[in-house]
C-alpha positions as a printed NumPy array, in Angstrom:
array([[-25.432,   8.538, -10.844],
       [-24.587,   5.613, -13.282],
       [-21.556,   4.531, -14.822],
       [-21.159,   2.341, -18.166],
       [-20.711,  -1.343, -16.793],
       [-22.234,  -1.103, -13.724],
       [-24.803,   1.282, -11.909],
       [-23.557,   3.257,  -8.721],
       [-25.824,   4.406,  -6.384],
       [-26.506,   6.805,  -3.905],
       [-22.626,   7.667,  -3.071],
       [-23.318,  10.405,  -0.278],
       [-26.01 ,   8.109,   1.608],
       [-25.158,   4.034,   0.328],
       [-23.162,   3.314,   3.622],
       [-26.234,   3.88 ,   5.67 ],
       [-29.068,   2.731,   3.598],
       [-27.064,  -0.489,   2.21 ],
       [-26.448,  -1.605,   5.865],
       [-29.584,  -0.51 ,   7.693],
       [-31.423,  -2.339,   4.367],
       [-29.034,  -5.574,   4.916],
       [-30.041,  -5.469,   9.043],
       [-33.673,  -5.574,   8.321],
       [-33.057,  -9.293,   7.415],
       [-31.089, -10.347,  10.219],
       [-29.465, -13.311,   9.142],
       [-32.059, -15.869,   7.738],
       [-35.231, -13.577,   7.893],
       [-36.993, -12.579,   5.073],
       [-38.652,  -9.05 ,   6.038],
       [-36.778,  -6.758,   4.137],
       [-38.858,  -3.725,   2.981],
       [-36.933,  -1.602,   0.87 ],
       [-33.766,  -0.236,   2.502],
       [-33.986,   3.371,   4.096],
       [-33.639,   5.83 ,   1.371],
       [-37.375,   6.907,   0.588],
       [-38.786,   6.289,  -2.762],
       [-39.087,   9.775,  -3.732],
       [-34.995,  10.018,  -3.723],
       [-34.805,  12.682,  -0.905],
       [-32.328,  10.385,   1.358],
       [-34.898,  10.655,   4.545],
       [-34.544,   8.119,   6.878],
       [-36.808,   5.388,   7.283],
       [-38.016,   4.848,  11.045],
       [-39.339,   1.416,  10.627],
       [-35.62 ,   0.414,   9.728],
       [-34.157,   2.236,  12.905],
       [-36.925,  -0.111,  15.057],
       [-36.001,  -3.12 ,  13.39 ],
       [-32.022,  -2.256,  13.752],
       [-32.915,  -1.749,  18.122],
       [-34.518,  -4.758,  17.903],
       [-32.014,  -7.091,  16.32 ],
       [-29.701,  -4.918,  18.994],
       [-32.029,  -5.687,  21.883],
       [-31.647,  -9.729,  20.432],
       [-27.604, -10.235,  20.986],
       [-27.013, -10.337,  24.857],
       [-23.932,  -8.199,  25.711],
       [-21.692, -11.642,  26.366],
       [-22.381, -13.512,  22.834],
       [-21.292,  -9.931,  21.527],
       [-18.555, -10.108,  23.565],
       [-17.847, -13.82 ,  22.818],
       [-17.489, -12.644,  18.912],
       [-15.449, -10.16 ,  19.429],
       [-13.052, -12.343,  21.296],
       [-12.843, -15.523,  19.305],
       [-12.626, -12.892,  16.125],
       [ -8.938, -11.734,  14.979],
       [ -8.595,  -7.98 ,  14.127],
       [ -7.577,  -6.664,  10.96 ],
       [ -4.819,  -4.337,  12.213],
       [ -4.132,  -3.119,   8.322],
       [ -4.315,   0.829,   7.435],
       [ -6.368,   2.336,   5.006],
       [ -3.865,   4.626,   3.45 ],
       [ -4.473,   3.54 ,  -0.264],
       [ -5.63 ,   6.781,  -2.486],
       [ -7.806,   6.364,  -5.015],
       [ -5.195,   7.1  ,  -7.556],
       [ -3.352,   4.474,  -6.162],
       [ -5.919,   1.773,  -6.037],
       [ -6.634,   2.729, -10.4  ],
       [ -3.398,   2.18 , -10.788],
       [ -2.862,  -0.79 ,  -9.352],
       [ -5.676,  -2.39 , -10.895],
       [ -4.294,  -1.375, -13.721],
       [ -0.416,  -1.877, -13.589],
       [ -0.725,  -5.312, -11.653],
       [ -2.008,  -6.904, -14.488],
       [  0.286,  -5.605, -17.522],
       [  3.081,  -7.902, -17.448],
       [  5.281,  -8.621, -20.338],
       [  2.889, -10.602, -21.737],
       [  1.146,  -7.904, -23.47 ],
       [  4.597,  -6.517, -25.014],
       [  6.559,  -9.776, -25.367],
       [  4.365, -13.341, -24.905],
       [  1.713, -11.686, -27.011],
       [  3.89 , -12.739, -30.395],
       [  3.801, -16.372, -29.404],
       [  0.048, -16.076, -29.671],
       [  0.38 , -14.118, -33.004],
       [  2.691, -17.141, -34.698],
       [  0.344, -19.648, -33.691],
       [ -2.79 , -18.353, -35.039],
       [ -2.588, -14.863, -36.679],
       [ -3.735, -11.895, -36.061],
       [ -7.329, -12.171, -36.917],
       [ -7.426, -15.486, -34.931],
       [ -5.122, -12.99 , -31.766],
       [ -7.925, -10.381, -32.384],
       [-10.942, -12.26 , -31.967],
       [ -9.532, -14.26 , -29.089],
       [ -8.522, -11.509, -26.987],
       [-11.869,  -9.74 , -27.697],
       [-13.781, -12.678, -26.396],
       [-11.788, -13.034, -23.623],
       [-12.375,  -9.597, -22.587],
       [-16.432, -10.47 , -22.229],
       [-15.308, -13.274, -19.673],
       [-12.776, -10.726, -17.34 ],
       [-16.395,  -8.133, -17.808],
       [-18.14 , -11.054, -16.085],
       [-15.41 , -11.441, -13.604],
       [-15.101,  -8.147, -12.666],
       [-18.83 ,  -7.11 , -12.305],
       [-19.457,  -9.462, -10.187],
       [-16.614,  -9.045,  -7.705],
       [-17.038,  -5.8  ,  -7.485],
       [-20.987,  -6.034,  -6.396],
       [-19.52 ,  -7.648,  -3.449],
       [-16.433,  -6.279,  -2.564],
       [-17.737,  -2.658,  -2.576],
       [-20.756,  -3.954,  -0.677],
       [-17.727,  -5.327,   1.948],
       [-14.445,  -3.98 ,   1.876],
       [-12.068,  -5.96 ,   3.668],
       [ -8.78 ,  -7.344,   3.417],
       [ -8.388, -10.418,   1.41 ],
       [-12.03 , -10.146,   0.371],
       [-13.189, -12.646,  -2.286],
       [-10.923, -15.455,  -0.711],
       [-12.482, -14.578,   3.068],
       [-16.133, -14.372,   1.073],
       [-15.458, -17.783,  -0.827],
       [-15.556, -19.316,   3.103],
       [-18.717, -16.987,   4.111],
       [-20.772, -17.556,   1.128],
       [-20.804, -21.075,   0.257],
       [-18.748, -23.037,   2.449],
       [-15.831, -22.634,   4.894],
       [-13.657, -25.391,   3.146],
       [-14.01 , -23.791,  -0.084],
       [-12.782, -20.461,   1.507],
       [ -9.621, -22.804,   2.33 ],
       [ -9.265, -24.013,  -1.183],
       [ -9.663, -21.021,  -2.761],
       [ -7.013, -18.971,  -0.139],
       [ -4.233, -21.566,  -0.871],
       [ -5.056, -21.854,  -4.436],
       [ -4.601, -18.344,  -4.774],
       [ -1.98 , -17.469,  -2.532],
       [  0.608, -20.564,  -3.934],
       [ -0.309, -18.99 ,  -7.676],
       [  0.773, -15.443,  -6.864],
       [  3.976, -16.616,  -4.56 ],
       [  5.001, -18.966,  -7.334],
       [  4.762, -15.785,  -9.791],
       [  7.412, -14.328,  -7.439],
       [ 10.048, -15.871,  -8.18 ],
       [  9.488, -15.959, -11.774],
       [  9.202, -11.981, -12.308],
       [ 12.492, -11.842, -10.434],
       [ 14.361, -14.095, -13.254],
       [ 12.398, -12.25 , -15.333],
       [ 14.094,  -8.889, -14.5  ],
       [ 17.491, -10.303, -14.906],
       [ 16.618, -12.018, -18.543],
       [ 15.374,  -8.35 , -19.291],
       [ 18.642,  -6.572, -18.137],
       [ 20.578,  -9.411, -20.161],
       [ 19.496,  -7.843, -23.475],
       [ 21.756,  -5.243, -23.328],
       [ 24.538,  -6.388, -21.063],
       [ 25.903,  -9.461, -19.423],
       [ 28.437,  -8.142, -17.52 ],
       [ 26.298,  -7.53 , -14.456],
       [ 25.698, -11.316, -12.803],
       [ 22.802, -12.495, -12.352],
       [ 22.615, -13.42 ,  -8.74 ],
       [ 23.66 ,  -9.487,  -8.206],
       [ 20.531,  -8.621, -10.223],
       [ 17.975, -11.082,  -8.389],
       [ 19.569, -10.277,  -4.486],
       [ 19.032,  -6.24 ,  -5.668],
       [ 15.581,  -6.89 ,  -7.191],
       [ 14.347,  -9.077,  -3.539],
       [ 15.967,  -6.201,  -1.27 ],
       [ 13.818,  -3.626,  -3.525],
       [ 10.825,  -5.623,  -2.871],
       [ 11.708,  -5.687,   0.705],
       [ 11.985,  -2.137,   1.389],
       [  9.224,  -1.043,  -0.542],
       [  6.127,  -3.714,   1.003],
       [  8.078,  -4.047,   4.457],
       [  8.018,  -0.016,   5.303],
       [  4.09 ,   1.086,   4.745],
       [  1.633,   0.222,   2.218],
       [  2.108,   3.965,   1.496],
       [  4.936,   3.148,  -0.368],
       [  3.715,   0.625,  -2.216],
       [  0.612,   2.12 ,  -3.939],
       [  3.056,   5.124,  -4.445],
       [  5.856,   2.938,  -6.242],
       [  2.959,   1.165,  -8.227],
       [  1.059,   4.291,  -9.491],
       [  4.153,   5.14 , -11.39 ],
       [  5.481,   2.43 , -12.65 ],
       [  1.614,   1.746, -13.542],
       [  1.681,   5.078, -15.497],
       [  4.748,   4.141, -16.73 ],
       [  2.996,   0.979, -18.29 ],
       [  0.415,   2.823, -19.756],
       [  2.539,   5.776, -21.315],
       [  4.238,   2.49 , -22.873],
       [  1.139,   0.909, -24.418],
       [ -0.172,   4.096, -25.425],
       [  2.698,   4.87 , -27.169],
       [  3.025,   1.599, -28.903],
       [ -0.416,   2.169, -30.215],
       [  0.185,   5.673, -31.602],
       [  3.578,   3.915, -32.907],
       [  1.588,   1.33 , -35.112],
       [ -0.749,   3.74 , -36.444],
       [  1.592,   6.595, -37.699],
       [  4.113,   3.873, -39.022],
       [  1.261,   1.442, -40.966],
       [  0.249,   4.771, -42.447],
       [  3.939,   5.349, -43.992],
       [  5.544,   7.285, -41.082],
       [  8.693,   5.343, -41.328],
       [ 12.042,   5.731, -42.404],
       [ 11.677,   3.273, -45.17 ],
       [  8.671,   5.25 , -46.112],
       [  6.433,   2.182, -46.032],
       [  2.436,   2.597, -46.272],
       [  1.776,  -1.389, -45.016],
       [ -1.418,  -0.776, -43.177],
       [ -3.141,  -3.712, -42.902],
       [ -0.665,  -6.064, -45.554],
       [ -0.218,  -8.765, -43.119],
       [ -3.461, -10.179, -42.85 ],
       [ -3.745, -10.533, -46.637],
       [ -0.147, -11.977, -46.729],
       [  0.867, -14.422, -45.457],
       [ -3.129, -13.96 , -44.261],
       [ -4.988, -13.766, -40.833],
       [ -5.526, -16.901, -39.673],
       [ -2.745, -18.951, -39.259],
       [ -2.792, -23.018, -39.134],
       [ -1.351, -25.204, -36.015],
       [ -0.686, -28.744, -35.976],
       [ -3.224, -29.915, -38.77 ],
       [ -3.962, -27.901, -42.409],
       [ -7.409, -26.599, -43.498],
       [-10.178, -25.605, -41.299],
       [ -9.322, -27.682, -37.857],
       [ -5.629, -26.128, -37.843],
       [ -7.018, -22.819, -38.27 ],
       [ -9.237, -23.489, -35.106],
       [ -7.025, -24.81 , -33.396],
       [ -4.557, -21.501, -34.212],
       [ -7.386, -19.769, -32.254],
       [ -7.884, -21.991, -29.863],
       [ -4.205, -21.472, -28.796],
       [ -4.906, -17.809, -29.028],
       [ -7.671, -18.055, -26.643],
       [ -5.587, -19.847, -23.868],
       [ -2.817, -17.346, -24.7  ],
       [ -5.851, -14.559, -23.776],
       [ -7.207, -16.404, -20.755],
       [ -3.804, -16.307, -18.802],
       [ -2.649, -12.937, -20.02 ],
       [ -5.718, -10.668, -19.639],
       [ -6.738, -10.156, -15.633],
       [ -7.478,  -6.794, -13.339],
       [-10.236,  -7.399, -11.068],
       [ -8.679,  -9.677,  -8.556],
       [ -5.26 ,  -6.994,  -7.615],
       [ -8.421,  -4.186,  -7.13 ],
       [ -9.886,  -6.445,  -4.711],
       [ -6.887,  -7.254,  -2.908],
       [ -6.377,  -3.682,  -2.2  ],
       [ -9.712,  -3.092,  -0.56 ],
       [ -9.008,  -3.724,   2.871],
       [ -6.477,  -0.787,   2.688],
       [ -8.288,   1.219,   0.595],
       [ -9.279,   4.77 ,   2.067],
       [-13.296,   5.651,   1.449],
       [-13.529,   2.144,  -0.483],
       [-17.283,   2.725,  -0.966],
       [-15.964,   5.84 ,  -3.349],
       [-13.133,   4.741,  -4.921],
       [-13.322,   1.04 ,  -5.608],
       [-16.607,   1.539,  -8.167],
       [-14.534,   3.468, -10.21 ],
       [-11.563,   1.276, -10.304],
       [-13.643,  -1.598, -11.129],
       [-14.497,  -0.002, -13.81 ],
       [-11.599,   1.393, -14.958],
       [ -9.968,  -1.85 , -14.828],
       [-12.092,  -3.089, -17.424],
       [-12.013,  -0.449, -19.538],
       [ -8.573,   0.487, -20.032],
       [ -7.397,  -2.941, -19.869],
       [ -9.944,  -3.978, -22.764],
       [ -8.827,  -1.097, -24.465],
       [ -5.182,  -2.191, -23.885],
       [ -5.236,  -5.359, -24.862],
       [ -7.869,  -5.816, -27.651],
       [ -6.017,  -2.713, -29.208],
       [ -2.298,  -4.624, -28.676],
       [ -3.522,  -7.695, -30.262],
       [ -4.616,  -5.554, -32.756],
       [ -1.426,  -3.407, -33.437],
       [  0.866,  -6.709, -32.858],
       [ -1.176,  -8.512, -36.297],
       [ -1.018,  -5.195, -38.26 ],
       [  3.13 ,  -4.752, -37.342],
       [  4.612,  -8.072, -37.884],
       [  3.582, -10.974, -40.168],
       [  2.518, -14.445, -38.07 ],
       [  5.473, -16.226, -40.101],
       [  8.475, -13.165, -39.562],
       [ 11.084, -15.128, -39.517],
       [ 13.164, -12.401, -36.678],
       [ 10.603, -13.27 , -34.22 ],
       [ 10.315, -16.956, -34.77 ],
       [ 13.832, -17.246, -34.176],
       [ 13.708, -15.009, -31.083],
       [ 11.188, -17.208, -29.623],
       [ 13.172, -20.1  , -30.89 ],
       [ 16.322, -19.219, -29.129],
       [ 15.273, -17.456, -25.606],
       [ 16.022, -14.387, -26.832],
       [ 16.915, -12.174, -23.794],
       [ 14.168,  -9.039, -22.874],
       [ 12.053,  -7.583, -25.764],
       [ 13.969,  -8.729, -28.92 ],
       [ 11.047, -11.44 , -29.423],
       [  8.234,  -8.579, -28.811],
       [  6.538,  -8.105, -32.414],
       [  7.248,  -4.06 , -31.356],
       [ 10.92 ,  -4.487, -31.5  ],
       [ 10.834,  -6.993, -34.505],
       [  8.686,  -4.   , -36.32 ],
       [ 11.154,  -1.427, -35.414],
       [ 14.222,  -3.763, -36.325],
       [ 12.005,  -4.042, -39.733],
       [ 11.731,  -0.393, -40.392],
       [ 15.416,   0.568, -39.052],
       [ 14.395,   2.607, -36.166],
       [ 17.299,   2.42 , -33.886],
       [ 16.304,   3.713, -30.694],
       [ 12.818,   2.906, -29.593],
       [ 13.666,  -0.604, -28.904],
       [ 16.022,  -0.145, -26.295],
       [ 13.299,   2.141, -24.753],
       [ 10.799,  -0.702, -25.174],
       [ 13.081,  -2.843, -23.304],
       [ 13.934,  -0.394, -20.405],
       [  9.757,  -0.303, -20.044],
       [  9.251,  -3.842, -20.42 ],
       [ 11.941,  -4.214, -17.52 ],
       [  9.459,  -1.636, -15.507],
       [  6.701,  -3.735, -16.506],
       [  8.387,  -6.848, -14.781],
       [  9.682,  -5.296, -11.63 ],
       [  5.922,  -3.607, -11.218],
       [  4.102,  -7.189, -11.693],
       [  6.726,  -8.851,  -9.172],
       [  6.192,  -6.013,  -6.866],
       [  2.075,  -6.685,  -6.863],
       [  2.804, -10.391,  -6.43 ],
       [  4.691,  -9.771,  -3.669],
       [  1.728,  -7.523,  -1.984],
       [ -0.904,  -9.882,  -3.222],
       [  0.526, -12.989,  -2.218],
       [  1.517, -11.378,   1.274],
       [ -2.337,  -9.962,   1.761],
       [ -4.086, -13.547,   0.847],
       [ -1.804, -15.239,   3.557],
       [ -2.765, -12.304,   6.016],
       [ -6.758, -13.011,   4.718],
       [ -6.309, -16.892,   5.511],
       [ -5.022, -16.091,   9.098],
       [ -7.969, -14.017,   9.56 ],
       [-10.252, -16.733,   9.039],
       [ -8.255, -18.996,  10.898],
       [ -6.854, -21.157,   7.9  ],
       [ -2.994, -19.861,   7.91 ],
       [ -0.876, -19.963,  11.4  ],
       [ -1.985, -17.005,  13.894],
       [  1.189, -15.632,  13.692],
       [  1.141, -14.499,  10.547],
       [ -1.582, -12.08 ,  11.727],
       [  1.648,  -9.857,  13.35 ],
       [  1.4  ,  -6.186,  11.642],
       [  3.428,  -3.903,  11.609],
       [  2.931,   0.144,  13.629],
       [  2.453,   0.973,   9.512],
       [ -0.329,  -1.539,   9.279],
       [  1.907,  -4.366,   7.457],
       [  1.754,  -7.939,   7.513],
       [  5.373,  -8.273,   8.344],
       [  5.564, -12.017,   8.85 ],
       [  3.518, -12.381,   5.703],
       [  5.685, -10.213,   3.511],
       [  8.662, -11.889,   4.838],
       [  7.166, -15.367,   3.934],
       [  6.749, -14.33 ,   0.337],
       [  9.89 , -12.967,   0.051],
       [ 11.667, -16.396,   1.634],
       [  9.737, -17.848,  -1.726],
       [ 11.285, -15.122,  -3.667],
       [ 14.429, -16.44 ,  -2.852],
       [ 13.874, -19.71 ,  -5.454],
       [ 14.918, -16.971,  -7.934],
       [ 18.476, -17.615,  -7.109],
       [ 17.916, -21.047,  -9.029],
       [ 18.14 , -18.782, -12.309],
       [ 21.967, -18.741, -11.695],
       [ 21.956, -22.579, -12.419],
       [ 20.746, -24.021, -15.865],
       [ 19.673, -26.988, -14.467],
       [ 17.87 , -25.316, -11.418],
       [ 16.59 , -22.872, -13.817],
       [ 14.242, -25.535, -15.112],
       [ 13.015, -26.593, -11.992],
       [ 11.944, -23.068, -11.282],
       [  9.816, -23.052, -14.7  ],
       [  8.487, -26.375, -13.672],
       [  6.875, -24.907, -10.687],
       [  5.81 , -22.156, -12.549],
       [  4.003, -23.87 , -15.011],
       [  2.124, -26.437, -12.013],
       [  0.032, -23.544, -11.279],
       [ -0.475, -22.122, -14.24 ],
       [ -4.197, -23.034, -13.828],
       [ -4.521, -21.514, -10.641],
       [ -5.291, -17.971, -12.022],
       [ -8.917, -19.7  , -14.191],
       [ -9.729, -21.541, -10.918],
       [ -9.54 , -18.667,  -8.839],
       [-11.609, -16.612, -11.128],
       [-14.603, -19.996, -11.526],
       [-14.483, -19.558,  -7.523],
       [-15.08 , -15.57 ,  -8.091],
       [-18.086, -16.722,  -9.904],
       [-19.45 , -19.393,  -7.822],
       [-19.346, -16.77 ,  -4.49 ],
       [-20.908, -14.219,  -6.415],
       [-23.785, -16.69 ,  -7.496],
       [-24.014, -17.719,  -3.843],
       [-23.837, -13.881,  -2.671],
       [-26.817, -13.268,  -5.196],
       [-28.802, -16.192,  -3.832],
       [-28.164, -14.529,  -0.104],
       [-29.464, -11.123,  -1.257],
       [-32.807, -12.631,  -2.621],
       [-33.621, -15.159,  -0.063],
       [-33.029, -12.535,   2.777],
       [-34.892, -10.3  ,   0.697],
       [-32.157,  -7.359,   0.343],
       [-32.386,  -5.166,  -2.525],
       [-29.782,  -5.109,  -4.899],
       [-30.736,  -1.537,  -5.573],
       [-29.252,  -0.604,  -2.188],
       [-25.567,  -2.172,  -2.576],
       [-22.806,   0.853,  -3.227],
       [-22.228,  -0.912,  -7.033],
       [-24.816,  -2.841,  -8.834],
       [-23.216,  -5.092, -11.648],
       [-25.151,  -5.509, -15.52 ],
       [-27.033,  -8.841, -16.455],
       [-26.803, -10.496, -12.966],
       [-26.71 , -13.987, -12.573],
       [-26.273, -14.361, -16.215],
       [-22.893, -12.389, -15.939],
       [-21.796, -14.618, -13.081],
       [-23.035, -17.876, -14.847],
       [-21.283, -16.697, -18.112],
       [-18.07 , -15.851, -16.089],
       [-17.593, -19.4  , -14.427],
       [-18.667, -21.224, -17.44 ],
       [-15.972, -19.876, -19.712],
       [-13.493, -20.197, -16.731],
       [-14.253, -23.41 , -15.971],
       [-14.244, -24.545, -19.337],
       [-10.695, -22.971, -19.922],
       [ -9.132, -24.421, -17.017],
       [ -9.019, -27.96 , -18.637],
       [ -9.016, -26.477, -22.038],
       [ -5.199, -25.106, -21.152],
       [ -3.4  , -28.665, -21.729],
       [ -5.179, -29.815, -24.748],
       [ -2.454, -30.486, -26.963],
       [ -1.223, -33.667, -25.105],
       [ -4.221, -34.98 , -26.444],
       [ -4.175, -34.481, -29.669],
       [ -2.224, -37.679, -31.594],
       [  1.35 , -38.466, -31.24 ],
       [  1.621, -35.506, -28.631],
       [  1.11 , -37.1  , -25.441],
       [  4.267, -35.809, -22.592],
       [  3.415, -37.09 , -18.578],
       [  5.26 , -33.524, -17.404],
       [  3.092, -31.666, -19.756],
       [ -0.076, -33.075, -18.726],
       [  1.24 , -32.868, -14.442],
       [  1.558, -29.025, -15.614],
       [ -1.494, -28.183, -17.042],
       [ -3.32 , -30.311, -14.319],
       [ -1.713, -30.326, -11.46 ],
       [ -3.541, -27.313,  -9.708],
       [ -6.771, -28.472, -11.327],
       [ -6.45 , -31.858,  -8.845],
       [ -4.686, -30.454,  -5.519],
       [ -7.465, -27.709,  -5.226],
       [-10.469, -30.225,  -4.901],
       [ -8.284, -32.107,  -2.597],
       [ -7.415, -28.985,  -0.429],
       [-11.177, -28.608,  -0.378],
       [-12.314, -32.123,   0.823],
       [ -9.693, -32.345,   3.472],
       [-10.293, -29.169,   5.082],
       [-13.772, -30.256,   4.87 ],
       [-13.012, -33.098,   6.353],
       [-10.947, -32.25 ,   9.052],
       [-13.436, -29.205,  10.214],
       [-16.802, -30.945,   9.276],
       [-17.815, -28.132,   7.287],
       [-21.251, -27.859,   5.324],
       [-22.554, -25.972,   2.348],
       [-24.672, -22.969,   3.165],
       [-28.115, -22.418,   2.273],
       [-28.677, -19.04 ,   1.145],
       [-30.893, -18.042,   3.916],
       [-27.926, -19.515,   6.501],
       [-25.255, -17.595,   4.556],
       [-23.932, -14.051,   7.352],
       [-24.258, -10.709,   4.636],
       [-23.646,  -8.512,   8.32 ],
       [-20.41 ,  -9.746,   9.361],
       [-17.646,  -6.989,   9.5  ],
       [-20.88 ,  -4.701,   7.758],
       [-20.484,  -2.595,  11.35 ],
       [-16.994,  -1.471,  11.08 ],
       [-17.428,  -0.511,   7.093],
       [-19.966,   1.447,   7.83 ],
       [-18.778,   2.946,  11.056],
       [-15.564,   4.145,   8.872],
       [-17.494,   5.434,   5.826],
       [-19.67 ,   7.53 ,   8.329],
       [-16.448,   8.912,   9.79 ],
       [-14.325,   9.278,   7.23 ],
       [-12.568,  12.903,   6.663],
       [-10.702,  13.132,   3.32 ],
       [ -6.917,  13.294,   3.901],
       [ -5.247,  16.162,   1.609],
       [ -2.015,  15.044,   0.216],
       [  0.927,  17.587,   1.434],
       [  1.873,  19.409,  -1.382],
       [ -0.066,  20.701,  -4.878],
       [  1.66 ,  18.053,  -6.942],
       [ -0.262,  15.143,  -5.201],
       [ -3.389,  17.061,  -4.708],
       [ -3.255,  17.47 ,  -8.528],
       [ -2.449,  13.549,  -8.942],
       [ -5.491,  12.81 ,  -6.642],
       [ -7.447,  14.863,  -8.55 ],
       [ -6.556,  13.718, -12.322],
       [ -6.305,  10.02 , -11.331],
       [ -8.702,   9.399,  -8.031]])
């Protein structure tokens, strides 16, 4: 069976064909002869592969196996997230306030044409990262997969740098989203103190993430569903009002693409100014559009991962592309890039959704109720995004501990499979949200968040490098990619394409400081600190542990594979307790 964007082969027999196909090579050998699925597609077992597997097993002594098991920490998380949870986590985790509010900044800087082109172009890079990550994670769906793959497939020091880069980014965004919830609530009233809102948000995050991963999945499912309904509703709203379905009966269509125009000038007049406007939109897109990393972080706690993860990875790209590309088109239709209300809202730091192009358009068209609905849904988006950051940060820390790159005490899990100390550590970082109570301290919090804005692009670059080493290992060890449960299109070219785009944009983000008269030391440090820190982490761990960059034939593609395949062989689908949840599992799974 195939699907657009990637090829998904042999659902019912993928786990056995993949495992034995990989084991035929052992480690660093080249004796692969084609997997265990026969050429006629009947699924018959190739006896030669079983003999090779028996031979490999005989070559490893019981003492060696016992030693390996004793030295490797075991993963105590539990697979309780259903397909519908994974699907919506992948979508909801990446739809924050940017799609509704901050996207207006891109419109102001570049105009509707630049915004639409930038978001469309950047989605092609997200596709490249998605298919690269999907191929690795569906092959070996373990906890914190891409962090651990970086160490296994490239260099242990590379994995150390990758893990801490991702953790710092996710953890820093927790207090940021907590304060975002506070600001959004103040759109309506300042009666509730900021400290109380921040405390309530932290308590809710604690309850959701400490009780059991199932509760996290359920909360994210409904929150993400609300985000999807909101953006779909806003797209329909755009279509209706542009054709005259508004109180003013104004059939404005694409009026604002002509007046004031499709491309705004930024910093300079003429072609250079329009190019810089487009570049600013591309920078916004690179920090706004995300997706595949959130699905992968749930891989170790997903039921039947080799069945549901390929679907989730495909869904992330298609749905997010539709939402972000169409969303960028919609705001350019609704509001001119020089709209005075939107400009004033951003310059004055108006709370909540006041600066949203959608709300600005609703106010202009004299639609009175919808702005409050939009603000309420934006609040849900911010809360959900913060909840996702708590989950991803705690799981990345747990993955580092599993690989011996973080203190072993963090491996402690509750009886329900929650890495409790990891969650509590991330929530402790969330206490930085109380800095928002003081105006001066709030600036410190914003500086802290700005320091890690490049981390997301560094993370995507790391994923692409890791995939290229994974691809080389498959080739060197004679493993046919057609035996994998998910085979991405255009590889390895997609991996190189994603790496080139993400790596270049990592350095472009702070380009404005290099323009004549724009040099600013704080802005330079905010833009490039993590770019300097990540190599330091790599070199430091490499010097401390004397690690080496692995050759393709040295990469161990078999570690943890037996555990995954045993789970797949013995997996029995669990049915929800009532018909309503069974319907949801069917509709969204």
